C-alpha positions as CSV (number, residue, x, y, z in Angstrom):
1,M,33.2,-141.6,2.0
2,K,31.6,-143.2,5.1
3,T,28.4,-143.9,3.2
4,I,30.3,-145.7,0.4
5,V,32.2,-147.8,3.0
6,L,28.9,-148.6,4.7
7,L,27.2,-149.6,1.5
8,L,30.1,-151.8,0.5
9,L,30.1,-153.4,3.9
10,L,26.3,-154.1,3.6
11,F,26.7,-155.5,0.1
12,S,29.3,-157.8,1.4
13,C,27.0,-159.0,4.3
14,S,24.3,-159.8,1.8
15,N,26.7,-162.0,-0.1
16,L,27.8,-164.0,3.0
17,A,27.6,-167.4,1.3
18,A,30.4,-166.2,-1.1
19,Q,32.4,-164.6,1.8
20,D,35.5,-166.1,3.3
21,L,34.9,-166.7,7.1
22,S,38.1,-165.0,7.9
23,N,36.8,-161.6,6.3
24,V,33.6,-161.9,8.4
25,L,35.5,-162.3,11.6
26,L,37.2,-158.9,10.9
27,Y,33.9,-157.0,11.0
28,E,33.1,-154.6,13.8
29,Q,30.6,-156.2,16.2
30,R,27.7,-153.9,15.2
31,F,28.0,-155.1,11.6
32,F,28.7,-158.8,12.5
33,D,25.6,-158.8,14.9
34,S,23.3,-156.9,12.5
35,D,20.0,-158.2,11.3
36,T,21.1,-158.7,7.7
37,C,24.6,-160.2,8.1
38,C,26.7,-163.0,9.3
39,W,25.3,-165.4,11.9
40,R,21.9,-163.9,11.7
41,K,21.6,-164.6,8.1
42,L,22.5,-168.2,8.7
43,A,19.9,-168.4,11.5
44,N,17.3,-167.0,9.1
45,T,18.0,-170.0,6.8
46,K,17.9,-172.4,9.7
47,E,21.6,-173.1,9.6
48,Y,21.8,-172.9,13.4
49,E,24.9,-174.9,14.0
50,K,26.8,-172.9,11.4
51,A,25.5,-169.7,13.0
52,G,26.7,-170.8,16.4
53,N,30.0,-171.9,15.1
54,M,30.4,-168.5,13.4
55,I,29.7,-166.7,16.6
56,V,32.2,-168.9,18.6
57,S,34.9,-168.1,15.9
58,Y,34.1,-164.4,16.1
59,L,34.4,-164.4,19.9
60,K,37.8,-166.2,19.8
61,K,39.1,-163.8,17.1
62,N,37.9,-160.7,18.8
63,K,38.3,-161.4,22.6
64,K,39.1,-157.7,23.5
65,R,36.7,-155.8,21.4
66,T,33.4,-157.5,21.8
67,N,30.4,-157.5,24.0
68,S,31.0,-161.1,24.6
69,Q,28.0,-161.6,26.9
70,S,25.5,-160.8,24.2
71,L,27.3,-163.0,21.6
72,Q,27.6,-165.9,24.1
73,W,23.8,-165.8,24.7
74,H,23.2,-165.9,20.9
75,A,25.7,-168.8,20.5
76,G,23.7,-170.7,23.2
77,Q,20.5,-169.9,21.4
78,M,21.8,-171.2,18.0
79,F,23.2,-174.3,19.5
80,A,19.9,-175.0,21.3
81,K,18.0,-174.6,18.0
82,A,20.5,-176.9,16.3
83,Q,19.7,-179.4,19.1
84,N,23.3,-179.4,20.2
85,D,22.5,-179.4,23.9
86,K,26.0,-179.7,25.2
87,Q,27.3,-176.6,23.3
88,A,24.1,-174.7,24.2
89,I,24.4,-175.3,28.0
90,F,28.1,-174.4,27.8
91,Y,27.5,-171.0,26.3
92,F,24.5,-170.3,28.5
93,K,26.6,-171.1,31.5
94,V,29.4,-168.8,30.3
95,F,26.9,-166.0,29.7
96,R,25.4,-166.5,33.2
97,E,28.8,-166.5,34.9
98,K,29.9,-163.3,33.1
99,L,26.6,-161.7,33.9
100,Y,26.9,-162.6,37.6
101,C,30.5,-161.2,37.7
102,L,29.3,-158.0,36.0
103,N,26.4,-157.6,38.6
104,T,28.7,-158.2,41.6
105,K,30.9,-155.5,40.3
106,L,28.0,-153.0,40.2
107,L,27.0,-153.8,43.7
C-alpha cells in the first residue's frame, strides 16, 4: 500500500504544471523538497521567482511541521537567482537569525 501511495505522489510531482498549488502545499516536506518535485522542478526550468514564491507559500502553510531554516535558505537562493535582491536578502537574514538562535541554544 505504501508503495502505491508513494508512486502516486511521485507521479503527481512530475505533473506539477497541472497541479493546484494548494495541493502541493499539503505535501510532507521530504516530498516538497525532493529533487523531482515542486520548487526544485520550477528551479530546473529557471522559474526562480515562482520557485521562491512556492517555498514562501509552503513555509506559511506549514509553520509547525517544517525544517524552516533549510527552506528559508532555498527561498533566498531562488530569489537571488531571479535577481529579486530584496526578497533574497530578507530570507537569507531570516535563515541567519534562526541559525544563530539554534547555535546559542546548543552552547
